[in-house]
C-alpha positions as CSV (number, residue, x, y, z in Angstrom):
1,M,-37.9,51.4,-29.4
2,N,-38.6,49.4,-32.5
3,S,-40.3,46.1,-32.9
4,L,-38.5,44.3,-35.8
5,S,-39.2,41.3,-37.9
6,A,-36.8,39.1,-39.8
7,T,-35.6,39.9,-43.2
8,P,-37.5,38.2,-46.0
9,G,-36.2,34.4,-46.2
10,C,-34.6,34.6,-42.7
11,G,-36.6,33.6,-39.5
12,P,-39.3,31.1,-38.5
13,D,-41.6,29.9,-41.2
14,A,-45.4,30.0,-40.9
15,N,-45.4,26.3,-39.7
16,A,-42.9,26.8,-36.9
17,P,-44.2,26.1,-33.3
18,Y,-42.8,29.5,-32.3
19,R,-42.5,33.2,-33.2
20,I,-39.5,35.5,-32.4
21,H,-40.3,39.0,-31.5
22,A,-37.3,41.5,-31.7
23,L,-37.2,44.8,-29.8
24,E,-34.3,47.2,-30.2
25,L,-34.0,48.8,-26.7
26,G,-31.6,51.1,-24.9
27,P,-28.6,53.3,-25.7
28,M,-26.5,50.4,-26.9
29,E,-28.8,49.3,-29.7
30,N,-29.6,46.0,-27.9
31,F,-31.9,43.5,-29.4
32,V,-34.1,41.9,-26.6
33,Y,-36.0,38.8,-27.9
34,L,-39.4,37.6,-26.9
35,I,-39.8,33.8,-28.0
36,E,-43.4,32.8,-28.2
37,D,-44.5,29.2,-28.1
38,R,-47.7,29.2,-30.2
39,A,-49.3,26.2,-28.7
40,S,-49.0,27.0,-25.0
41,G,-48.9,30.8,-24.9
42,R,-45.7,30.5,-22.9
43,A,-42.9,33.0,-23.8
44,A,-39.2,33.3,-22.9
45,V,-37.3,36.7,-22.8
46,V,-33.6,36.6,-24.1
47,D,-31.5,39.1,-22.3
48,P,-33.9,41.4,-20.7
49,A,-32.5,44.9,-20.4
50,W,-33.3,48.6,-20.7
51,E,-37.0,49.5,-21.2
52,V,-38.1,46.0,-20.2
53,E,-41.7,47.3,-19.7
54,E,-41.9,47.3,-23.5
55,V,-41.2,43.5,-23.4
56,L,-43.9,43.1,-20.7
57,R,-46.4,45.2,-22.7
58,L,-45.8,43.1,-25.9
59,A,-46.4,39.9,-23.9
60,R,-49.6,41.3,-22.5
61,E,-50.8,42.4,-25.9
62,R,-50.3,38.9,-27.3
63,G,-51.7,37.1,-24.2
64,L,-48.4,35.5,-23.3
65,R,-47.1,34.3,-20.0
66,I,-43.4,35.0,-19.6
67,T,-42.2,31.7,-17.9
68,D,-38.5,31.8,-18.7
69,I,-35.5,34.2,-18.9
70,L,-32.6,33.1,-21.1
71,L,-29.3,34.9,-20.7
72,T,-26.6,34.9,-23.4
73,H,-24.1,36.3,-21.1
74,S,-23.9,38.5,-17.9
75,H,-22.7,41.9,-19.0
76,H,-24.7,44.7,-17.6
77,D,-26.3,45.8,-20.8
78,H,-27.9,42.2,-21.3
79,I,-29.1,41.8,-17.7
80,N,-30.2,45.1,-16.2
81,G,-33.9,44.4,-16.5
82,I,-34.1,40.9,-14.9
83,E,-35.5,42.1,-11.7
84,T,-38.3,44.0,-13.5
85,V,-39.4,40.8,-15.3
86,L,-39.1,38.8,-12.1
87,A,-41.3,41.4,-10.3
88,A,-44.0,41.0,-13.0
89,Q,-43.8,37.3,-13.9
90,D,-43.0,34.0,-12.2
91,A,-40.1,33.3,-14.6
92,Q,-37.2,30.9,-14.3
93,L,-33.7,32.1,-15.1
94,H,-31.4,30.1,-17.4
95,L,-27.8,30.4,-18.0
96,L,-24.8,28.3,-18.6
97,K,-22.9,27.0,-15.4
98,P,-19.5,28.7,-16.4
99,E,-21.3,32.0,-17.0
100,A,-22.8,31.7,-13.4
101,R,-19.2,31.2,-12.1
102,F,-17.8,34.1,-14.1
103,W,-20.8,36.4,-13.0
104,G,-20.4,35.6,-9.4
105,Q,-23.9,36.7,-8.4
106,A,-25.9,35.2,-5.6
107,L,-28.6,33.9,-8.0
108,D,-32.0,32.8,-6.6
109,L,-32.3,29.2,-7.8
110,P,-31.4,29.7,-11.5
111,T,-31.4,26.7,-13.8
112,L,-27.8,26.1,-14.8
113,H,-27.1,24.5,-18.1
114,H,-24.2,22.8,-20.0
115,G,-23.7,23.1,-23.8
116,G,-26.2,20.7,-25.6
117,D,-28.9,21.0,-23.0
118,L,-32.5,21.5,-24.2
119,I,-35.1,23.9,-22.7
120,E,-38.6,22.9,-23.4
121,L,-40.8,26.1,-23.9
122,G,-44.2,24.5,-24.4
123,E,-43.8,22.6,-27.7
124,T,-40.7,24.6,-28.7
125,P,-37.3,22.9,-27.9
126,I,-34.4,25.4,-27.4
127,E,-30.9,24.0,-27.7
128,V,-28.2,25.8,-25.5
129,L,-24.9,26.1,-27.2
130,H,-21.8,27.0,-25.3
131,T,-20.0,29.6,-27.3
132,P,-17.1,31.1,-25.3
133,G,-15.0,34.0,-26.4
134,H,-16.9,37.2,-25.4
135,T,-17.3,35.7,-21.9
136,P,-16.3,32.3,-20.6
137,G,-19.9,31.1,-20.5
138,S,-21.6,32.9,-23.4
139,A,-24.5,31.1,-24.9
140,C,-26.4,30.9,-28.1
141,Y,-30.0,29.5,-28.3
142,R,-31.0,27.5,-31.2
143,L,-34.7,26.8,-32.1
144,G,-35.4,25.4,-35.6
145,N,-33.3,27.1,-38.1
146,D,-33.0,30.1,-35.8
147,L,-29.9,31.2,-33.6
148,I,-30.0,33.9,-31.1
149,T,-26.3,34.7,-30.8
150,G,-26.1,37.5,-28.1
151,D,-22.5,39.1,-28.3
152,T,-21.0,36.0,-30.0
153,L,-21.8,36.7,-33.5
154,F,-23.2,39.8,-34.9
155,V,-24.3,40.4,-38.5
156,F,-21.0,41.0,-40.2
157,G,-19.3,41.3,-36.8
158,C,-18.5,39.5,-33.6
159,G,-18.4,40.4,-29.9
160,R,-15.3,42.2,-28.2
161,C,-12.7,40.1,-26.4
162,D,-10.9,42.7,-24.7
163,L,-13.4,43.0,-21.6
164,K,-13.0,40.9,-18.4
165,G,-13.5,37.2,-19.4
166,G,-12.9,37.8,-23.0
167,D,-10.6,35.4,-24.9
168,P,-10.1,36.0,-28.6
169,E,-8.6,32.6,-29.3
170,Q,-11.7,31.0,-27.9
171,M,-13.7,33.2,-30.0
172,F,-11.8,32.0,-33.1
173,H,-12.6,28.4,-32.4
174,T,-16.1,29.2,-31.4
175,L,-16.9,31.0,-34.7
176,K,-15.1,28.4,-36.7
177,D,-17.1,25.6,-35.2
178,M,-20.4,27.4,-35.6
179,A,-19.6,28.1,-39.4
180,E,-18.6,24.4,-39.9
181,R,-21.3,22.7,-37.7
182,L,-24.5,24.7,-38.3
183,P,-26.6,24.6,-41.5
184,P,-26.0,27.4,-43.9
185,E,-29.7,28.5,-43.8
186,T,-29.4,29.2,-40.1
187,C,-30.9,32.7,-39.3
188,I,-28.8,34.8,-37.1
189,H,-30.4,36.9,-34.5
190,P,-27.6,39.1,-32.9
191,G,-27.6,40.8,-29.5
192,H,-27.1,44.4,-30.9
193,N,-28.3,46.3,-34.0
194,Y,-24.8,47.1,-35.4
195,S,-25.3,46.1,-38.9
196,V,-26.8,47.2,-42.2
197,A,-29.2,44.2,-41.7
198,E,-31.0,43.1,-38.6
199,T,-30.7,39.4,-39.4
200,S,-28.8,37.3,-41.8
201,T,-28.3,33.7,-42.7
202,L,-25.1,31.9,-41.6
203,A,-24.3,31.3,-45.4
204,E,-24.2,35.2,-45.8
205,Q,-21.9,35.6,-42.7
206,V,-19.5,32.8,-44.0
207,E,-19.4,34.9,-47.2
208,G,-19.2,38.3,-45.9
209,N,-18.4,38.5,-42.2
210,P,-14.5,39.0,-41.8
211,F,-14.3,37.2,-38.5
212,L,-15.3,34.1,-40.3
213,H,-12.7,34.3,-42.9
214,F,-9.6,33.5,-40.8
215,D,-7.9,30.0,-40.7
216,D,-4.9,31.2,-38.7
217,P,-5.9,31.9,-35.0
218,A,-3.0,34.3,-34.6
219,R,-4.2,36.5,-37.4
220,F,-7.7,36.3,-36.1
221,V,-6.5,37.5,-32.6
222,Y,-4.5,40.4,-34.3
223,Y,-7.5,41.4,-36.3
224,R,-10.0,41.3,-33.3
225,M,-7.8,42.9,-30.8
226,H,-5.8,45.4,-32.7
227,Y,-7.0,46.1,-36.2
228,H,-10.7,45.9,-36.5
229,D,-11.8,48.7,-34.1
230,R,-9.3,51.0,-35.7
231,H,-10.4,50.6,-39.2
232,R,-14.0,49.5,-39.2
233,H,-17.2,51.0,-37.8
234,D,-20.8,50.3,-37.6
235,P,-23.1,49.9,-39.2
236,Y,-21.1,46.8,-40.4
237,G,-21.5,45.7,-43.9
238,P,-20.1,42.6,-45.9
239,V,-16.3,42.3,-46.4
240,P,-15.0,40.2,-49.2
241,K,-12.8,37.3,-48.3
242,G,-9.2,38.5,-48.5
243,E,-10.0,42.1,-47.9
244,E,-10.1,42.0,-44.1
245,M,-6.9,44.0,-43.6
246,P,-6.1,45.8,-46.9
247,E,-3.7,48.2,-45.2
248,E,-1.5,45.5,-43.8
């Protein structure tokens, strides 16, 4: 387990009402995030999984109350610690409505969201973005200039689309929309530590992430579904535009 901080120049500034604590947990290099609202002492856990006791320990050390659980999606490696958190803290579970339908679990009164909703964590507003592609109801969480991206956008990569619920054409449109709509200084906090860097700005991703280089959906789908995993392996580094498929 590692507790990680953002790379210099990427992450909350000293005046932000929140802090983001990242812990790398489990056999799949998951990042589990603890968002701390500095004014209220409330905290939200994003995608609790694996050694969740480490997240609870960090919250205790910082004197935080975990009041919310935010899910980016419902794959097992992002949710297998929910019950542990709920057994220790009186927390509200948040996810997008289409993800709840896809998951199909009998959830105990979760808060279901639509894209564009705001979650108020004390004095920290968190915007819920609907970012389908990895799953139908995948979400990213935006607070200030920070974006917690789950398995939608990795640093120099993106989530798989060949699992149940995946849709590579949706992923193409999701990533294109994010690149065009969000500020270039947005700091990406991914769901897995698959890259040479733990965080990155969106500007760096537009420049070096091959999945953000495509204008043709068909070529993106081919790259995501057939080319990428045969020719590229983590840790992912930047790829110059135009060099995504040098062997094609």
